[in-house]
All heavy atoms as an XYZ file, in Angstrom:
940
protein
N     -19.004     24.304    -27.661
C     -18.826     22.880    -27.522
C     -17.770     22.668    -26.403
O     -18.074     21.811    -25.528
N     -16.578     23.293    -26.455
C     -15.655     22.823    -25.459
C     -16.009     23.356    -23.976
O     -15.706     22.637    -23.053
C     -14.167     23.454    -25.820
O     -14.214     24.871    -25.742
N     -16.730     24.462    -23.944
C     -17.236     24.863    -22.623
C     -18.242     23.889    -21.953
O     -18.183     23.686    -20.854
C     -17.783     26.400    -22.665
C     -16.735     27.468    -22.762
C     -17.437     28.726    -22.822
C     -15.817     27.504    -21.559
N     -19.098     23.443    -22.831
C     -20.070     22.538    -22.346
C     -19.390     21.159    -21.955
O     -19.791     20.514    -20.983
C     -21.120     22.153    -23.441
C     -22.103     23.312    -23.735
C     -22.917     23.059    -24.961
O     -22.518     22.346    -25.895
N     -24.097     23.527    -24.931
N     -18.377     20.806    -22.609
C     -17.588     19.700    -22.244
C     -17.034     19.908    -20.871
O     -16.970     18.824    -19.944
C     -16.469     19.272    -23.335
N     -16.444     20.874    -20.624
C     -15.849     21.258    -19.392
C     -16.846     21.205    -18.198
O     -16.593     20.750    -17.141
C     -15.067     22.596    -19.385
S     -14.149     22.979    -17.820
N     -18.038     21.706    -18.574
C     -19.170     21.695    -17.547
C     -19.402     20.277    -17.070
O     -19.825     20.057    -15.932
C     -20.384     22.407    -18.071
C     -20.314     23.862    -18.148
O     -19.434     24.438    -17.541
O     -21.195     24.535    -18.806
N     -19.244     19.311    -18.007
C     -19.475     17.870    -17.710
C     -18.368     17.254    -17.023
O     -18.462     16.531    -16.093
C     -19.915     17.071    -18.900
C     -21.315     17.188    -19.374
C     -21.614     16.134    -20.293
N     -20.650     15.834    -21.382
C     -20.549     16.435    -22.535
N     -21.338     17.413    -22.841
N     -19.516     16.117    -23.476
N     -17.093     17.543    -17.531
C     -15.952     16.932    -17.109
C     -15.313     17.447    -15.877
O     -15.010     16.793    -15.007
C     -14.926     16.904    -18.270
C     -15.272     15.986    -19.474
C     -13.513     16.326    -17.713
C     -14.615     16.226    -20.729
N     -15.308     18.788    -15.687
C     -14.754     19.368    -14.568
C     -15.298     18.979    -13.274
O     -14.539     18.666    -12.308
C     -14.825     20.934    -14.681
S     -13.625     21.417    -16.049
N     -16.602     18.869    -13.045
C     -17.140     18.421    -11.700
C     -16.647     16.968    -11.397
O     -16.304     16.694    -10.348
C     -18.610     18.445    -11.922
C     -18.894     19.521    -13.021
C     -17.678     19.459    -13.876
N     -16.616     16.196    -12.499
C     -16.123     14.818    -12.241
C     -14.625     14.725    -11.878
O     -14.222     14.093    -10.986
C     -16.353     13.994    -13.537
C     -17.781     13.594    -13.671
C     -18.020     12.830    -14.963
O     -16.992     12.078    -15.452
O     -19.155     12.869    -15.660
N     -13.826     15.618    -12.414
C     -12.331     15.655    -12.143
C     -12.226     16.177    -10.777
O     -11.413     15.744    -10.013
C     -11.718     16.563    -13.204
N     -13.024     17.139    -10.338
C     -12.986     17.765     -9.015
C     -13.332     16.596     -7.995
O     -12.709     16.458     -6.916
C     -13.757     18.933     -8.955
C     -13.845     19.716     -7.514
C     -12.441     20.329     -7.224
O     -11.686     20.467     -8.149
O     -12.358     20.615     -6.058
N     -14.388     15.814     -8.292
C     -14.805     14.888     -7.514
C     -13.772     13.696     -7.353
O     -13.508     13.382     -6.165
C     -16.137     14.186     -7.934
C     -16.883     13.427     -6.949
C     -18.266     13.236     -7.269
N     -18.649     12.919     -8.796
C     -19.220     13.725     -9.491
N     -19.624     14.914     -9.039
N     -19.474     13.433    -10.765
N     -13.223     13.393     -8.328
C     -11.992     12.438     -8.304
C     -10.798     12.948     -7.541
O     -10.307     12.200     -6.748
C     -11.595     12.179     -9.801
N     -10.558     14.205     -7.689
C      -9.431     14.825     -6.900
C      -9.774     14.785     -5.386
O      -8.928     14.330     -4.597
C      -9.178     16.216     -7.440
C      -8.025     16.951     -6.669
C      -7.843     18.449     -7.100
N      -8.829     19.140     -6.665
C      -9.011     19.645     -5.374
N      -8.029     19.319     -4.397
N     -10.017     20.336     -4.980
N     -10.897     15.207     -5.043
C     -11.374     15.095     -3.593
C     -11.257     13.682     -3.048
O     -10.919     13.509     -1.916
C     -12.744     15.798     -3.407
C     -12.707     17.277     -3.598
C     -13.967     17.902     -3.295
C     -13.709     19.423     -3.209
N     -15.011     20.217     -3.519
N     -11.812     12.727     -3.897
C     -11.738     11.295     -3.426
C     -10.321     10.815     -3.217
O      -9.972     10.250     -2.164
C     -12.428     10.427     -4.410
C     -13.875     10.441     -4.420
C     -14.553      9.590     -5.456
O     -13.977      9.266     -6.452
N     -15.768      9.222     -5.197
N      -9.436     11.222     -4.081
C      -7.887     10.887     -3.968
C      -7.443     11.578     -2.731
O      -6.631     10.937     -1.956
C      -7.155     11.258     -5.200
N      -7.661     12.774     -2.549
C      -7.113     13.515     -1.413
C      -7.671     12.934     -0.059
O      -6.996     12.797      0.902
C      -7.443     14.930     -1.457
C      -6.588     15.733     -2.436
C      -6.828     17.267     -2.476
O      -7.695     17.746     -1.651
O      -6.070     17.913     -3.190
N      -9.028     12.509     -0.018
C      -9.571     11.945      1.115
C      -8.805     10.607      1.425
O      -8.555     10.298      2.494
C     -11.110     11.626      0.839
N      -8.537      9.827      0.423
C      -7.862      8.545      0.602
C      -6.436      8.825      1.073
O      -6.022      7.977      1.949
C      -7.734      7.727     -0.744
N      -5.820      9.880      0.656
C      -4.555     10.261      1.115
C      -4.493     10.738      2.526
O      -3.398     10.697      3.045
C      -3.713     11.245      0.185
C      -3.397     10.691     -1.162
C      -3.114     11.837     -2.253
C      -2.170      9.723     -1.146
N      -5.605     11.120      3.044
C      -5.643     11.659      4.459
C      -6.319     10.744      5.297
O      -6.471     11.093      6.571
C      -6.232     13.140      4.395
O      -7.513     12.869      3.976
C      -5.456     14.046      3.749
N      -6.790      9.494      4.919
C      -7.580      8.832      5.713
C      -6.905      7.834      6.642
O      -7.669      7.079      7.437
C      -8.692      8.020      4.900
O      -7.886      7.024      4.134
N      -5.654      7.721      6.636
C      -4.955      6.770      7.441
C      -3.805      7.531      8.227
O      -3.005      8.224      7.788
C      -4.346      5.756      6.670
O      -3.627      4.893      7.498
N      -3.871      7.327      9.585
C      -2.756      7.980     10.407
C      -2.128      6.694     11.191
O      -1.290      6.961     12.111
C      -3.285      8.982     11.422
C      -4.451      8.487     12.162
O      -4.645      7.345     12.126
O      -4.918      9.411     13.047
N      -2.470      5.503     10.689
C      -1.796      4.378     11.415
C      -0.396      4.213     10.788
O      -0.212      4.410      9.646
C      -2.555      3.155     11.044
C      -1.906      1.774     11.562
C      -3.957      3.221     11.695
N       0.602      3.859     11.648
C       1.967      3.727     11.175
C       1.960      2.514     10.181
O       1.348      1.434     10.474
C       3.032      3.534     12.297
O       3.067      2.256     12.707
N       2.723      2.525      9.114
C       2.882      1.430      8.115
C       3.376      0.162      8.718
O       2.667     -0.845      8.497
C       3.468      1.880      6.911
C       3.566      0.992      5.739
C       2.111      0.783      5.218
C       4.463      1.504      4.628
N       4.283      0.187      9.526
C       4.847     -1.107     10.114
C       3.732     -1.911     10.875
O       3.495     -3.119     10.917
C       6.016     -0.837     10.911
C       6.564      0.476     10.330
C       5.310      1.160      9.803
N       3.028     -1.084     11.695
C       1.969     -1.497     12.535
C       0.750     -2.088     11.680
O       0.327     -3.203     11.972
C       1.333     -0.388     13.462
O       2.392      0.149     14.347
C       0.236     -0.865     14.358
N       0.462     -1.395     10.628
C      -0.582     -1.756      9.697
C      -0.218     -3.025      9.137
O      -1.006     -4.039      8.999
C      -0.816     -0.617      8.716
C      -1.722     -1.020      7.502
C      -3.085     -0.902      7.700
C      -1.294     -1.440      6.243
C      -4.031     -1.294      6.604
C      -2.058     -1.721      5.294
C      -3.551     -1.588      5.450
O      -4.406     -1.800      4.429
N       1.000     -3.232      8.613
C       1.504     -4.402      7.930
C       1.465     -5.521      8.924
O       1.004     -6.701      8.450
C       2.754     -4.212      7.219
C       3.443     -5.570      6.713
C       2.745     -3.187      6.095
N       1.941     -5.402     10.023
C       2.025     -6.431     11.026
C       0.640     -6.900     11.513
O       0.352     -8.086     11.593
C       2.655     -5.892     12.347
C       2.961     -7.071     13.376
O       3.661     -7.931     12.845
O       2.499     -6.873     14.412
N      -0.424     -5.991     11.614
C      -1.710     -6.393     11.980
C      -2.353     -7.219     10.835
O      -2.992     -8.249     10.979
C      -2.670     -5.128     12.236
C      -2.355     -4.484     13.546
C      -2.973     -3.140     13.762
O      -3.694     -2.700     12.903
O      -2.802     -2.572     14.871
N      -2.132     -6.715      9.612
C      -2.736     -7.413      8.420
C      -2.096     -8.854      8.306
O      -2.690     -9.814      8.012
C      -2.524     -6.660      7.035
C      -3.334     -5.455      7.027
C      -4.795     -5.838      6.653
C      -5.471     -4.512      6.320
N      -6.948     -4.822      5.728
N      -0.826     -8.902      8.670
C      -0.077    -10.244      8.696
C      -0.699    -11.151      9.614
O      -0.908    -12.287      9.314
N      -0.961    -10.696     10.826
C      -1.461    -11.548     11.872
C      -2.891    -12.049     11.527
O      -3.210    -13.203     11.719
C      -1.495    -10.759     13.293
C      -0.238    -10.936     13.986
C      -0.243    -10.511     15.422
N       0.213     -9.036     15.316
C      -0.481     -8.089     15.980
N      -1.478     -8.479     16.781
N      -0.227     -6.865     15.889
N      -3.604    -11.156     10.976
C      -5.049    -11.549     10.520
C      -4.929    -12.529      9.420
O      -5.821    -13.455      9.344
C      -5.761    -10.227      9.957
C      -6.329     -9.469     11.016
C      -7.237     -8.217     10.489
C      -7.683     -7.394     11.613
N      -8.196     -6.049     11.150
N      -3.891    -12.554      8.597
C      -3.743    -13.517      7.552
C      -3.049    -14.715      7.979
O      -2.878    -15.634      7.206
C      -3.045    -12.913      6.475
N      -2.755    -14.831      9.352
C      -2.083    -16.020      9.950
C      -0.620    -16.135      9.515
O      -0.137    -17.291      9.474
N      -0.093    -15.012      9.281
C       1.397    -14.974      8.876
C       2.272    -14.428     10.013
O       1.855    -13.471     10.704
C       1.455    -14.087      7.628
C       0.903    -14.561      6.325
C       1.211    -13.424      5.338
C       1.532    -15.839      5.914
N       3.461    -15.123     10.118
C       4.505    -14.538     11.028
C       5.413    -13.790     10.019
O       5.766    -14.158      9.003
C       5.231    -15.809     11.640
C       6.407    -15.259     12.415
O       6.237    -14.255     13.127
O       7.452    -15.883     12.359
N       5.647    -12.504     10.495
C       6.516    -11.681      9.604
C       7.828    -11.540     10.455
O       7.809    -10.540     11.312
C       5.862    -10.287      9.334
C       4.488    -10.468      8.584
C       6.834     -9.392      8.449
C       3.684     -9.317      8.338
N       8.860    -12.346     10.220
C       9.965    -12.177     10.967
C      10.928    -11.016     10.806
O      11.632    -10.526     11.654
C      10.678    -13.476     10.648
C      10.250    -13.783      9.218
C       8.799    -13.374      9.160
N      10.961    -10.447      9.562
C      11.591     -9.290      9.189
C      10.804     -8.146      8.678
O      10.188     -8.350      7.551
C      12.628     -9.777      8.199
O      13.277     -8.600      7.651
N      10.790     -6.986      9.264
C      10.007     -5.837      8.877
C      10.884     -4.649      9.084
O      11.258     -4.318     10.114
C       8.727     -5.798      9.788
C       7.656     -4.769      9.369
C       6.818     -5.398      8.285
C       6.664     -4.483     10.526
N      11.233     -4.104      7.945
C      12.289     -3.034      8.091
C      11.622     -1.603      7.429
O      11.546     -1.517      6.167
C      13.507     -3.540      7.129
C      14.601     -2.549      7.004
O      14.721     -1.536      7.863
N      15.475     -2.641      6.094
N      11.327     -0.788      8.338
C      10.799      0.486      7.803
C      11.819      1.306      7.173
O      13.091      1.348      7.571
C      10.290      1.253      9.231
C      10.428      0.248     10.204
C      11.303     -0.889      9.752
N      11.572      1.959      6.055
C      12.503      2.755      5.215
C      12.371      4.265      5.497
O      13.250      5.017      4.974
C      12.259      2.469      3.745
C      12.495      1.076      3.435
C      13.716      0.354      3.758
C      14.949      0.812      3.009
N      16.028      0.127      3.548
N      11.466      4.771      6.284
C      11.336      6.185      6.507
C      10.431      6.955      5.615
O      10.000      6.328      4.525
N      10.138      8.190      5.862
C       9.371      9.007      4.962
C      10.095      9.735      3.921
O      11.154     10.245      4.288
C       8.493     10.112      5.916
C       7.536      9.303      6.812
O       7.318      8.140      6.665
O       6.998      9.988      7.607
N       9.517      9.837      2.739
C      10.180     10.588      1.598
C       9.107     11.454      0.997
O       8.112     10.882      0.551
C      10.885      9.531      0.669
C      11.467     10.209     -0.615
C      11.796      8.537      1.295
N       9.456     12.690      0.727
C       8.395     13.532     -0.076
C       8.584     13.081     -1.555
O       9.662     12.761     -1.996
C       8.952     14.882      0.084
C      10.299     14.874      0.677
C      10.468     13.522      1.263
N       7.351     13.077     -2.246
C       7.465     12.641     -3.671
C       6.689     13.866     -4.334
O       5.973     14.551     -3.848
C       6.677     11.339     -3.910
C       7.515     10.122     -3.363
C       5.357     11.357     -3.413
N       6.988     13.813     -5.841
C       6.391     14.816     -6.590
C       6.753     16.344     -6.142
O       7.963     16.493     -5.939
N       5.755     17.155     -5.901
C       6.096     18.501     -5.531
C       6.196     18.679     -4.003
O       6.300     19.728     -3.424
C       5.030     19.371     -6.008
C       3.505     19.038     -5.346
O       3.489     18.123     -4.561
O       2.479     19.639     -5.838
N       6.273     17.534     -3.323
C       6.473     17.544     -1.856
C       5.246     17.412     -1.087
O       5.228     17.413      0.162
N       4.044     17.556     -1.730
C       2.921     17.591     -0.941
C       2.370     16.122     -0.532
O       1.690     15.936      0.303
C       1.658     18.086     -1.812
C       1.772     19.585     -2.099
C       0.670     20.182     -2.879
N      -0.607     19.901     -2.178
C      -1.608     19.616     -2.774
N      -1.680     19.267     -4.116
N      -2.779     19.416     -2.106
N       2.958     15.084     -1.150
C       2.689     13.724     -0.864
C       3.888     13.113     -0.153
O       4.996     13.237     -0.553
C       2.261     12.945     -2.009
C       0.989     13.521     -2.594
C       2.123     11.455     -1.706
C       0.458     13.017     -3.863
N       3.659     12.401      1.060
C       4.727     11.629      1.698
C       4.512     10.204      1.501
O       3.525      9.633      1.577
C       4.647     11.954      3.228
C       4.603     13.456      3.497
C       5.775     11.218      3.969
C       5.846     14.164      3.157
N       5.714      9.628      1.009
C       5.699      8.132      0.808
C       6.529      7.437      1.917
O       7.460      7.858      2.385
C       6.434      7.926     -0.481
C       6.759      6.484     -0.893
C       7.609      6.410     -2.145
O       7.027      6.649     -3.252
O       8.843      6.107     -2.006
N       5.959      6.415      2.541
C       6.492      5.602      3.567
C       6.509      4.283      2.976
O       5.644      3.671      2.462
C       5.696      5.602      4.886
O       5.453      6.943      5.412
N       7.667      3.477      3.197
C       7.885      2.194      2.974
C       8.284      1.245      3.863
O       8.987      1.728      4.856
C       8.877      1.994      1.762
O       8.365      2.658      0.564
N       7.923     -0.075      3.871
C       8.504     -1.163      4.748
C       8.861     -2.347      3.839
O       8.194     -2.539      2.890
C       7.562     -1.634      5.807
C       7.522     -0.625      6.919
C       6.252     -1.992      5.307
N      10.063     -2.892      4.050
C      10.462     -4.001      3.409
C      10.197     -5.097      4.490
O      10.433     -5.088      5.612
C      12.001     -4.004      3.075
C      12.314     -2.862      2.084
C      13.767     -2.769      1.689
O      14.613     -3.372      2.621
O      14.156     -2.062      0.775
N       9.620     -6.352      3.770
C       9.397     -7.391      4.627
C       9.794     -8.789      3.985
O       9.789     -8.835      2.729
C       8.082     -7.428      5.178
C       6.823     -7.394      4.163
C       5.824     -8.372      4.526
C       6.191     -6.079      4.238
N      10.063     -9.724      4.795
C      10.537    -11.068      4.286
C       9.462    -12.077      5.006
O       9.234    -11.965      6.147
C      11.888    -11.382      4.631
O      12.765    -10.448      4.182
C      12.151    -12.767      4.103
N       8.874    -12.846      4.074
C       8.009    -13.885      4.577
C       8.599    -15.254      4.204
O       8.927    -15.472      3.114
C       6.597    -13.743      3.929
C       5.862    -12.440      4.065
C       4.786    -12.217      3.194
C       5.393    -12.416      5.620
N       8.630    -16.008      5.124
C       9.252    -17.396      4.815
C       8.222    -18.473      5.034
O       7.334    -18.405      5.824
C      10.444    -17.643      5.750
O      10.155    -17.617      7.031
C      11.642    -16.834      5.406
N       8.378    -19.627      4.273
C       7.451    -20.743      4.428
C       5.969    -20.413      4.314
O       5.184    -20.907      5.191
C       7.766    -21.530      5.741
C       9.097    -21.922      5.850
O       9.780    -22.233      4.838
O       9.768    -22.068      7.059
N       5.650    -19.587      3.361
C       4.269    -19.137      3.150
C       3.629    -19.777      1.896
O       4.443    -20.021      1.001
C       4.145    -17.625      3.161
C       4.930    -17.074      1.940
C       2.757    -17.212      3.059
N       2.411    -20.191      1.989
C       1.708    -20.767      0.808
C       1.330    -19.732     -0.123
O       1.139    -18.449      0.307
C       0.536    -21.616      1.236
O      -0.439    -20.603      1.671
N       1.228    -19.934     -1.401
C       0.897    -19.040     -2.466
C      -0.497    -18.417     -2.022
O      -0.595    -17.100     -2.118
C       0.945    -19.531     -3.792
C       0.732    -18.548     -4.958
C       1.674    -17.365     -5.004
C       0.824    -19.133     -6.423
N      -1.476    -19.148     -1.869
C      -2.762    -18.480     -1.524
C      -2.771    -17.657     -0.406
O      -3.359    -16.548     -0.453
C      -3.713    -19.729     -1.401
C      -3.014    -20.873     -2.062
C      -1.616    -20.658     -1.913
N      -2.144    -18.007      0.735
C      -1.968    -17.053      1.731
C      -1.324    -15.770      1.498
O      -1.615    -14.716      1.988
C      -1.394    -17.874      2.958
C      -1.287    -17.103      4.249
C      -0.962    -17.925      5.461
N      -2.132    -18.659      5.887
C      -2.133    -19.529      6.909
N      -1.015    -19.804      7.511
N      -3.261    -20.166      7.185
N      -0.188    -15.832      0.737
C       0.514    -14.658      0.259
C      -0.331    -13.782     -0.540
O      -0.329    -12.556     -0.299
C       1.811    -15.069     -0.519
C       2.642    -13.928     -1.104
C       3.198    -13.146      0.032
C       3.725    -14.354     -1.994
N      -1.068    -14.361     -1.434
C      -2.041    -13.621     -2.287
C      -3.059    -12.862     -1.482
O      -3.272    -11.587     -1.679
C      -2.578    -14.500     -3.364
C      -3.784    -13.667     -4.209
C      -1.582    -14.917     -4.474
N      -3.662    -13.673     -0.490
C      -4.697    -12.976      0.392
C      -4.128    -11.819      1.230
O      -4.638    -10.724      1.263
C      -5.266    -14.008      1.345
C      -6.149    -15.106      0.611
O      -6.501    -14.858     -0.512
O      -6.396    -16.061      1.301
N      -2.860    -12.098      1.744
C      -2.220    -11.053      2.549
C      -2.031     -9.739      1.726
O      -2.374     -8.631      2.109
C      -0.941    -11.672      3.127
C      -0.097    -10.516      3.820
C      -0.453     -9.755      4.927
C       1.176    -10.290      3.379
C       0.322     -8.818      5.465
C       1.981     -9.404      3.910
C       1.554     -8.732      4.932
N      -1.274     -9.941      0.527
C      -0.938     -8.766     -0.234
C      -2.165     -8.059     -0.801
O      -2.248     -6.756     -0.761
C      -0.044     -9.287     -1.443
C       1.292     -9.935     -1.087
C       1.958    -10.225     -2.442
C       2.180     -8.862     -0.279
N      -3.253     -8.730     -1.015
C      -4.512     -8.105     -1.406
C      -5.089     -7.368     -0.370
O      -5.571     -6.258     -0.573
N      -5.113     -7.899      0.851
C      -5.567     -7.225      1.953
C      -4.894     -5.847      2.365
O      -5.609     -4.884      2.795
C      -5.628     -8.135      3.161
O      -4.263     -8.249      3.797
N      -3.563     -5.931      2.144
C      -2.866     -4.671      2.413
C      -3.289     -3.518      1.515
O      -3.389     -2.397      1.974
C      -1.393     -4.951      2.020
C      -0.529     -5.726      2.868
C       0.872     -6.100      2.445
C      -0.458     -5.131      4.344
N      -3.827     -3.795      0.287
C      -4.211     -2.709     -0.585
C      -5.692     -2.357     -0.463
O      -6.133     -1.470     -1.167
C      -3.858     -3.189     -2.097
C      -2.404     -3.152     -2.367
C      -2.036     -3.290     -3.809
O      -2.962     -3.288     -4.659
O      -0.877     -3.192     -4.128
N      -6.370     -2.818      0.525
C      -7.692     -2.644      0.664
C      -7.965     -1.315      1.593
O      -9.040     -0.969      1.794
C      -8.623     -3.854      1.336
C      -8.493     -5.072      0.541
C      -9.111     -4.940     -0.791
O     -10.223     -4.291     -1.016
N      -8.313     -5.257     -1.909
N      -6.959     -0.778      2.072
C      -7.057      0.418      2.679
C      -7.249      0.202      4.353
O      -7.022     -1.018      4.636
N      -7.335      1.159      5.108
C      -7.652      2.508      4.760
C      -6.400      3.143      4.150
O      -5.326      2.698      4.347
C      -8.073      3.140      6.057
C      -7.189      2.312      7.125
C      -7.204      0.948      6.590
N      -6.603      4.315      3.483
C      -5.520      5.144      2.820
C      -5.190      4.600      1.657
O      -5.814      3.715      0.996
N      -3.984      4.983      1.163
C      -3.368      4.513     -0.123
C      -2.213      3.684      0.198
O      -1.171      4.192      0.595
C      -2.994      5.674     -1.097
C      -2.482      5.085     -2.395
C      -4.310      6.463     -1.253
N      -2.349      2.349      0.080
C      -1.256      1.418      0.298
C      -1.056      0.488     -0.890
O      -2.000      0.004     -1.364
C      -1.511      0.512      1.651
C      -0.415     -0.440      1.898
C      -1.797      1.373      2.895
N       0.169      0.323     -1.332
C       0.530     -0.525     -2.526
C       1.735     -1.340     -2.267
O       2.565     -1.008     -1.514
C       0.801      0.453     -3.738
C      -0.402      1.416     -4.080
C      -1.555      0.497     -4.711
N      -2.672      1.391     -5.048
C      -3.749      1.479     -4.375
N      -3.885      0.777     -3.192
N      -4.786      2.151     -4.678
N       1.593     -2.591     -2.826
C       2.758     -3.391     -2.916
C       3.580     -2.854     -4.109
O       3.104     -2.944     -5.133
C       2.245     -4.918     -3.067
C       3.439     -5.756     -3.210
C       1.398     -5.321     -1.908
N       4.751     -2.473     -3.857
C       5.515     -1.835     -4.843
C       6.776     -2.669     -5.389
O       7.335     -2.346     -6.276
C       6.016     -0.509     -4.386
O       6.790     -0.576     -3.189
C       4.864      0.514     -4.191
N       6.998     -3.754     -4.602
C       8.047     -4.704     -4.987
C       7.622     -6.138     -4.525
O       7.234     -6.278     -3.444
C       9.438     -4.390     -4.384
C      10.577     -5.283     -4.754
C      11.187     -5.388     -5.915
C      10.844     -6.294     -3.806
C      12.207     -6.229     -6.222
C      11.963     -7.119     -4.018
C      12.488     -7.213     -5.252
N       7.927     -7.192     -5.324
C       7.730     -8.527     -4.954
C       8.655     -9.415     -5.606
O       8.747     -9.360     -6.859
C       6.329     -8.940     -5.143
C       5.891    -10.469     -4.891
C       6.025    -10.607     -3.374
C       4.458    -10.708     -5.410
N       9.287    -10.253     -4.732
C      10.200    -11.265     -5.405
C       9.868    -12.517     -4.637
O       9.823    -12.538     -3.446
C      11.617    -10.842     -5.181
C      12.635    -11.834     -5.948
C      14.048    -11.516     -5.670
N      14.373    -11.992     -4.307
C      15.536    -12.587     -4.036
N      16.516    -12.665     -4.951
N      15.752    -13.133     -3.006
N       9.662    -13.548     -5.365
C       9.380    -14.878     -4.599
C      10.274    -16.014     -5.078
O      10.833    -15.934     -6.202
C       7.956    -15.371     -4.877
C       7.531    -15.516     -6.362
C       6.895    -14.443     -4.233
C       6.221    -16.133     -6.617
N      10.476    -16.894     -4.140
C      11.420    -17.968     -4.378
C      10.731    -19.248     -3.990
O      10.475    -19.525     -2.753
C      12.803    -17.826     -3.623
C      13.729    -18.871     -3.940
C      15.022    -18.522     -3.102
O      15.745    -17.610     -3.527
O      15.259    -19.269     -2.088
N      10.095    -19.952     -4.928
C       9.267    -21.133     -4.569
C      10.163    -22.287     -4.139
O      11.226    -22.421     -4.468
C       8.575    -21.475     -5.909
C       9.349    -20.772     -6.988
C      10.077    -19.720     -6.270
N       9.596    -23.154     -3.131
C      10.178    -24.407     -2.757
C       9.072    -25.338     -3.135
O       8.352    -25.801     -2.184
C      10.534    -24.297     -1.311
C      11.681    -23.381     -1.059
C      12.508    -23.702      0.183
N      11.742    -24.249      1.355
C      11.213    -23.486      2.245
N      11.240    -22.255      2.139
N      10.556    -24.076      3.224
N       9.035    -25.800     -4.376
C       7.933    -26.655     -4.889
C       7.799    -27.947     -4.006
O       6.603    -28.336     -3.726
C       8.378    -27.102     -6.232
C       9.183    -26.092     -6.643
C      10.011    -25.570     -5.506
N       8.842    -28.501     -3.527
C       8.646    -29.932     -2.765
C       7.902    -29.807     -1.443
O       7.224    -30.631     -1.012
C       9.943    -30.655     -2.715
C      11.022    -30.046     -1.686
C      12.197    -30.941     -1.601
C      13.274    -30.386     -0.634
N      12.922    -29.994      0.757
N       8.002    -28.557     -0.923
C       7.305    -28.161      0.354
C       6.051    -27.368      0.202
O       5.265    -27.208      1.025
C       8.177    -27.440      1.266
C       9.519    -28.017      1.638
O       9.431    -29.365      1.823
O      10.540    -27.445      1.766
N       5.782    -27.037     -1.131
C       4.556    -26.253     -1.515
C       4.474    -24.968     -0.785
O       3.398    -24.451     -0.428
C       3.381    -27.035     -1.421
C       3.210    -28.325     -2.284
C       1.931    -29.009     -2.380
O       0.862    -28.462     -1.756
O       1.657    -29.976     -2.962
N       5.639    -24.388     -0.668
C       5.709    -23.001      0.108
C       6.736    -22.199     -0.759
O       7.369    -22.643     -1.527
C       6.039    -23.101      1.636
C       5.004    -23.706      2.496
C       7.474    -23.795      1.737
N       6.787    -20.909     -0.244
C       7.702    -19.988     -0.773
C       8.279    -19.057      0.085
O       7.669    -18.876      1.265
C       7.132    -19.318     -2.147
C       5.765    -18.641     -1.933
C       5.862    -17.297     -1.318
C       5.053    -18.633     -3.271
N       9.355    -18.311     -0.287
C       9.821    -17.188      0.461
C       9.534    -15.988     -0.371
O       9.778    -15.974     -1.506
C      11.301    -17.338      0.774
O      11.563    -18.496      1.500
C      11.880    -16.212      1.503
N       9.069    -14.923      0.280
C       8.752    -13.654     -0.428
C       9.410    -12.472      0.131
O       9.475    -12.331      1.395
C       7.300    -13.535     -0.519
N       9.955    -11.757     -0.683
C      10.539    -10.384     -0.212
C       9.649     -9.286     -0.868
O       9.461     -9.268     -2.122
C      11.983    -10.237     -0.629
C      12.950    -11.261     -0.153
C      13.735    -11.073      0.916
C      13.149    -12.458     -0.675
N      14.387    -12.168      1.197
C      14.203    -13.051      0.202
C      12.824    -13.244     -1.661
C      14.692    -14.411      0.026
C      13.170    -14.537     -1.919
C      14.091    -15.239     -0.963
N       9.181     -8.478     -0.131
C       8.252     -7.416     -0.721
C       8.478     -6.126     -0.081
O       8.991     -6.047      1.063
C       6.729     -7.975     -0.559
O       5.931     -7.031     -1.244
C       6.408     -8.080      0.946
N       8.150     -5.078     -0.711
C       8.058     -3.695     -0.250
C       6.650     -3.191     -0.265
O       5.942     -3.370     -1.371
C       9.030     -2.793     -1.068
O      10.365     -3.329     -1.050
C       8.991     -1.405     -0.463
N       6.149     -2.713      0.728
C       4.782     -2.163      0.846
C       5.036     -0.642      1.135
O       5.781     -0.308      1.933
C       3.948     -2.819      2.034
C       2.591     -2.201      2.148
C       3.933     -4.278      1.732
N       4.308      0.156      0.310
C       4.413      1.603      0.317
C       3.104      2.263      0.701
O       1.997      1.896      0.052
C       5.014      2.102     -1.046
O       6.134      1.392     -1.179
C       5.302      3.534     -0.955
N       3.065      3.244      1.463
C       1.901      4.065      1.747
C       2.122      5.544      1.283
O       3.177      5.935      1.326
C       1.401      3.997      3.160
O       2.329      4.701      4.016
N       0.977      6.112      0.873
C       1.170      7.578      0.483
C       0.042      8.428      1.330
O      -1.033      7.931      1.406
C       0.806      7.680     -1.075
C       1.770      6.762     -1.861
C       1.507      5.576     -2.171
C       2.895      7.403     -2.441
C       2.206      4.713     -2.998
C       3.754      6.555     -3.151
C       3.476      5.198     -3.421
O       4.227      4.551     -4.134
N       0.522      9.502      1.749
C      -0.438     10.332      2.360
C      -0.150     11.835      2.114
O       1.125     12.118      1.706
C      -0.387     10.141      3.949
C       0.996     10.575      4.629
C       0.945     10.210      6.061
N       2.120     10.780      6.736
C       3.302     10.272      6.798
N       3.529      9.123      6.127
N       4.342     10.794      7.289
N      -1.045     12.758      2.264
C      -0.827     14.130      2.112
C       0.036     14.592      3.250
O      -0.261     14.274      4.410
C      -2.137     14.938      2.082
C      -2.774     14.966      0.777
C      -4.145     15.919      0.879
C      -2.033     15.555     -0.479
N       0.952     15.514      2.940
C       1.703     16.062      3.992
C       0.843     16.915      4.885
O      -0.166     17.547      4.481
C       2.776     17.105      3.307
C       3.875     17.603      4.232
C       4.841     18.420      3.462
C       5.874     18.996      4.344
N       6.874     19.793      3.454
N       1.098     16.890      6.225
C       0.324     17.547      7.178
C       0.131     19.202      6.748
O       1.157     19.725      6.340
C       0.854     17.497      8.620
N      -1.018     19.599      6.886
C      -1.218     21.135      6.542
C      -1.525     21.370      5.132
O      -1.643     22.511      4.859
N      -1.766     20.286      4.368
C      -2.011     20.650      2.898
C      -3.381     20.808      2.698
O      -4.223     20.153      3.202
C      -1.434     19.446      1.970
C       0.043     19.395      2.002
C       0.752     20.547      1.340
O       0.300     21.078      0.306
N       1.748     20.972      1.990
């Protein structure tokens, strides 16, 4: 029973692991450059982009890089499009923090966000 289950599950788990590792190695673009390019494509001016540097996570095989950014006078639909585009890859990029301050009379908002990328440490 359990061996047959492993025959079915183990290849799927191995495939999922390989896909995750491929995603973690598929981007060698610097995160600030990536965020800036996505911002320009979305028609956004990013006045403040603050890289936080690389930090090993977990057992040290994965490197986390973060940038903090501030967006001012942005519409909600444009912000949603921009943040969504960041997570479309390549690689593993996530919005890990978001704070917004709406200005309803102008129909815009200010957003403070942290964008984080994850990659396998070189040589893994």
